[in-house]
N, C-alpha and C positions, 0 to 999 in steps of 0.2 A: 948600579947602586948610586944614591945620591947621597952626597954629603954636604957639611956648613958652606965648604969653600966654593960647591957649587951654587949657591944661594947668593954669595959675593958676587960671583960671575953673573948672574942673572939680574943682580940688582944696578951692577955697572950701564948696561942699556935699557934700564925701566923705564918707558916712556910716563909724563910727566901727567900722571892721572891724577884724581880729585884728592886732597889729603887723607894719608893712612888711616884707617882706623885705629884706636888704641882701644887701653883697658881700663881708663877713668870709670866705666860703671862698672867691671867686673873686682877693681879694686874699693869700690864703693862699697858693695855686698862684704868682700875680705875685711872691711872694717868693722862692719859690725857683728862679724864671726862667723858668717859661710865661709866655710874653705873651697870646698869645692863647688865652684861654678860653673856649670856647663852653657855654653852656647849653641843654639840651635838653629837651624835654617832649613828649607827644603826646597826641592829643586822639581819642576814637570807637574804643574797645576794645569798649563795650558795645552799642552800636548793631545793632538788625536790618537795616541799610540802610546805603548808601555809604560812602567810603572812611574808612579810618584817616589818619589825618593827623599829621604831627610836625614839630616847628619847632628849629630852632638859629639861636642869637643872640648873638652876639660884641658886648657893650654897647662903648660907646665908654670912651676912655681917661679922660673929664673926667665928673662926676657932673651928670646932665643935671638941669633943673629938674623932669622928671616922674617920677624914679625913687622918691621917697617913695611916689608913687601906684601903683608894682604892687603887686597881690596876686595871688593864685591867680586864675586867669581864672573860676572857679567864683562867685568871691565877686565878682564885679562884675557889674555891669546891661550890656546889651549896650552902649548909646550910649558908657560908657567905656571899653567893650571895645576899640569901633572906634576912639575918638581916639588911644587908648594904644598901638593898632597901628599908626598911621598914624605914629604919632611914634618909635615904633621902628624902623619902617623908614626912617625921616630920617636918624636922628640914629646908630642902630646903626652899628660898624664892617663888619658883613657880618650879613645874615638869609638862613637856609635854608629849605627847607619840601619836604618829599615827602610824596607821595600814594602810598596802596596799594590798591585799589580791591574791589571787593566778591569780584569772582572770584578774585582774587588769594588774596585772606583764605580763601576756602571752600578751596582749593590745599595753602594752606601750615599755616592757623591762625594764631588773634588775635595769641599772643605772639611767635610769628616775624615776620608781617605788622607788627608796632609796631616790632620791632627794623627791619626791612628800611626802614620809615618815616624813622625816625631815622636810617641811614644816607645816605638820599637826600637828607635835607635839609642832612646833613654836606657831601656834594659839591655841595650847591647854593652852598655857602659862599663868597662873594668871595677869603676868604683862607683858605688850611686852617689849622685849631685846634692848638695846641700840644697841648692837655687840655679834656678834658669833665668837665663837670660834669652828671648827668642826675637825674630823678626816681625815687628808688626799684629800677632795675636796671642793671645795667653791660651794655656792648656785646661781648661778647667775639669778635665779628668783626671788631671794629676795633682795630688795632694803635695804640694812643695811650694817654698817662698819662689815667685817668677816675676819677671818684667817685660812686660812687650816694649819695644822699642821701635819706630817707625825709621824706617830705613836704617836699620840695625848693621845689615851688612857692611854698610858704607861708615860706621860710627863705632860699631864693637869688634874686637878683635878677635873674639872667641866665637862671635858670630857670623862676621867674614872667612873664619877658618872652616866652620861646620857648614857654611855657602860653597866651598872650594871643594871639599871633601865630599858633598853630597853630589856637586855637578860630574865631576869626573866617575863617581860609583857611578851614575845615571849612564853617561855617555857612552863608559865602556861596555854597560848591558847592551845598548840601543846597537851599538856594533858588532857585538857579539848576536844579536838580533837581525841583524843585517844578512848573514850568510844562513840564518834559517828561515828566513823570511824575504827573499831577496826580490827586488822589483820596486820596492817604496822608496830606497834611497834613504834608508834608517841612519846609514853611517855617515850623511851629509845631514841629513835635515831633523833627525834625532826624534822622529815622532812629529815634530812642530806642522802645522799647515801650510807648509811650503807649497809654490805652484806646482814644482816636480811632485809633492807627496798626493796634492789633490786630485791631478791629473791620473799618477798610480790608482789611487780609490776608485777613480771613476772606471779605468781598464781591466785591473785586477779584481774589484769588490773589497772588503774590508777582509783583515787577517785577525787571526786569533789574540793577536795581542792589541786590536784596536778597540776603543772607546767608545762602545755602540751608544753609550746616552748622552754623545757628544752630537752635536746639529750633522756635521758633515759626515759624517762615519753612517750616522742612522739613514740619510738620504741617499748616499752609497749601499747601504745593504737592501735598499727596498726598490732598488731595482734590479 
């Protein structure tokens, strides 16, 4: 069980990454009367296997004591992501996660699948949001006020929180898949095209988790 005292402990030794994201953009929407502002981000566009995963997070009205520890999930070591994800789930007003599997990615393409994962994440929120803050691109299929933010996971606390939740959720799924489909090293590479993974593709051929629309997988399947 994680508690706020755990946050203070991990903050003591936190490396000096880039400046923490903040709530400036979110507060701007609040001043315009939008009370529930969700940050959204997705992970898993580039891997050769596994789902694309998105998260939506509505932060609490107060500033929790872990807020200054948020970063783009790629800047954080795995154990800090795990701690922060637990705290976000505990304190956020709402958290939603959306998964789109590999076979769906093959049918509709990775960009539409990423947007679909975001829509699913929004649908999972306990409270429907009034506005959206997204990392880099819009969701034209969602009829809500929204703001795409370039490098949003480095600038906006709500988007950074979503990036951490999505990353932890996808990593856990890939670790579970490693037991079902051994030999590809999913527990280490999370489905990305590492040399280990590419060698396993050559040796074993694709698994049902692989994205056959991605060139390295298609090439391995044709052999």
